[in-house]
C-alpha positions in Angstrom: 169.7 35.9 -50.7 172.1 33.8 -51.6 171.4 31.1 -54.4 171.6 28.2 -52.3 169.4 29.3 -50.1 167.0 30.5 -52.7 167.0 26.8 -54.4 166.6 25.3 -50.8 163.4 27.5 -50.0 162.1 26.8 -53.2 162.4 23.0 -52.9 160.9 23.2 -49.9 158.2 25.3 -50.3 155.5 22.7 -49.1 157.4 21.9 -46.4 157.8 25.3 -45.0 154.1 26.3 -45.6 153.3 23.2 -43.6 155.4 24.6 -40.9 153.9 28.0 -41.1 150.6 27.0 -41.1 151.0 24.3 -38.0 152.6 27.4 -36.1 150.3 29.2 -36.8 147.4 26.9 -35.4 149.4 26.1 -32.5 149.2 29.8 -31.7 145.8 29.9 -32.3 144.9 27.1 -29.8 147.4 28.6 -27.5 146.4 31.9 -27.3 142.0 30.5 -27.0 143.0 28.4 -24.2 144.8 30.7 -22.9 141.6 33.4 -22.7 139.2 31.0 -21.8 141.1 30.0 -19.0 142.0 33.7 -17.7 138.2 34.2 -18.6 136.9 31.6 -16.7 139.2 31.5 -14.0 138.1 35.2 -12.8 134.7 34.6 -10.1 132.9 37.1 -12.0 132.6 34.7 -14.9 131.9 31.4 -12.8 127.8 30.5 -11.7 126.7 33.2 -13.6 122.6 33.2 -14.1 122.5 32.0 -17.6 121.7 34.4 -20.4 120.4 34.2 -23.8 123.2 34.5 -25.7 125.5 31.8 -23.8 126.3 28.3 -25.2 126.7 25.2 -23.8 129.9 24.9 -24.1 129.9 28.9 -22.1 128.5 27.2 -19.6 129.8 24.3 -19.1 133.4 25.9 -18.5 131.4 28.7 -15.9 129.9 25.9 -13.7 132.7 23.6 -14.1 130.7 20.9 -15.6 131.8 18.2 -18.5 130.3 17.9 -21.2 128.8 14.8 -21.4 127.0 15.9 -18.4 126.0 19.4 -19.9 125.0 17.3 -22.9 122.2 15.3 -21.2 121.1 18.4 -19.0 120.5 19.6 -22.1 118.8 16.8 -24.3 121.7 17.1 -27.1 122.3 13.8 -28.7 125.7 13.3 -30.0 125.9 14.0 -33.6 122.6 15.6 -33.9 121.9 19.4 -35.2 120.6 21.0 -32.3 120.3 25.0 -30.9 123.5 26.7 -30.4 122.1 28.9 -27.9 120.8 28.2 -24.0 117.2 29.9 -24.6 116.5 27.9 -28.0 118.1 25.1 -25.8 115.6 25.9 -23.1 112.5 26.4 -25.2 112.8 23.0 -26.8 113.0 21.7 -23.6 110.2 23.2 -22.4 111.3 25.5 -20.3 112.8 29.1 -18.9 116.1 30.4 -18.5 115.8 30.8 -15.1 114.4 27.1 -14.8 117.3 25.9 -16.9 119.4 27.9 -14.4 118.2 26.2 -11.3 118.2 22.9 -12.8 122.4 23.5 -13.8 123.2 24.6 -10.4 121.6 21.2 -9.0 123.1 19.2 -11.9 126.7 20.8 -10.4 125.7 20.3 -7.0 125.2 16.7 -7.5 128.5 16.3 -9.8 130.3 18.2 -7.0 129.2 15.6 -4.5 130.2 12.5 -6.8 132.3 13.1 -9.4 132.7 9.5 -10.0 128.8 9.0 -11.2 
């Protein structure tokens, strides 16, 4: 490595580190986005029967529902700590996962009929 390049790299090490971290973050977000897009574009992963391990985010992506509607449906208040798995959320609502599935499908139907509400 030439002495000029070495001095430049040494002088700009924080800028280069920031650039590398930004590039890594960009790749991470891009891969996550593409993975979700491919996974939830498969018909086998749409409108699935809710399972105990699923999260509200998974449910929202599977049923193509907006986040505020999902939070309202599951009784999750913004900024408050709540269970992350659907089985625990259903327990906190006093219903079974099957009843929650019926409730989510009804909300999805209503949302598709009136997306502006």
